[in-house]
TISEDREN-428347 format. One record per residue (C-alpha): x, y negated, z negated. Coordinates in steps of 0.02 Angstrom, whole numbers, padded with zeros to 5 digits, always signed. Each point is the difference from the previous one (the first is absolute). Example, Ala and Ser with C-alpha at 12.3 -4.5 7.8 and 13.67 -1.06 7.14 Angstrom:
2
+00615+00225-00390+00069-00172+00033
***
This chain:
107
+01043+01497+02042+00118-00021+00144+00185+00011-00041+00068-00069+00164+00015-00176-00073+00026-00039-00184+00037-00158-00097+00181-00015-00060+00108-00134-00079+00028-00133+00132-00108+00081+00134-00073+00167+00046+00064+00175+00032-00044+00095+00157+00001+00190+00013+00060+00057+00171+00015+00167+00089+00135-00022+00134+00009+00097+00162+00172-00042+00073+00051+00030+00180-00168-00053+00076-00019-00081+00171-00046-00166-00082-00019-00073-00174-00184-00011-00047-00124+00038-00137-00083+00165+00040-00124+00013-00144-00009+00056-00180+00086+00155-00068-00082+00084-00150-00146-00058-00105-00037-00091-00162+00148-00031-00115+00117+00091+00121-00049-00103+00154+00142-00073+00104+00005-00111+00154+00062+00110+00142+00126-00091+00111+00084+00072+00154+00176-00073+00013+00097-00012+00162+00169+00004-00087+00080+00167-00046+00025+00050-00182+00188-00022+00015+00107-00118-00106-00153-00093-00066-00060-00056+00172-00180+00056-00028-00005-00088-00169+00068-00160+00077-00130+00011+00139-00138+00024-00128+00059-00151-00099-00002-00108+00157-00171+00067+00053-00078-00027-00172+00073-00176-00013-00080-00045+00166-00165+00086-00044-00020-00091-00166+00078-00164+00056+00152-00001-00113+00187-00004+00032+00091+00167+00005+00090-00045-00161-00170-00004-00087-00028+00185+00042+00094+00122-00111+00002+00190+00007-00021+00051-00182-00019+00188+00020+00014+00135+00132+00159-00053+00088+00035+00175+00068-00177+00069+00011-00155-00032+00105-00101-00063-00149+00057-00176-00045-00053-00146-00109+00039-00179+00052-00011-00157-00105-00069-00147+00097+00053-00156-00095-00115-00151+00011-00146+00100+00071-00162+00000-00099-00117+00148-00012-00133-00097+00096+00122-00045+00140+00060+00181+00013-00178+00066+00007-00046-00128+00134+00151+00047+00106-00044+00185-00010-00185-00034+00032+00045-00097+00157+00080+00161+00063-00151+00105-00044+00080+00075-00156-00131+00011-00137+00029+00000-00188-00110+00153-00018-00022+00157+00101
***
């Protein structure tokens, strides 16, 4: 079972492995396997004063087609491993968005 996307109250959660300070913000693959799998995202913003987190929120909102205020960081504020709540996003919609980028539910 893939743990990148999980059903949650009001939407889905997304497990992310952030790589701040990159040349551009982009999905670079999957970090880990099975229950520990995370979506690996390179982030252009530096990890200073929450800039990388804000950039991730904006990026994920655009990726999943929701407003930034529908994306909430629920864990991992200071670390590279993070979990975001995407309000109003269904599991099917999240899987379709990831599949369109070549990210598979299974390894």
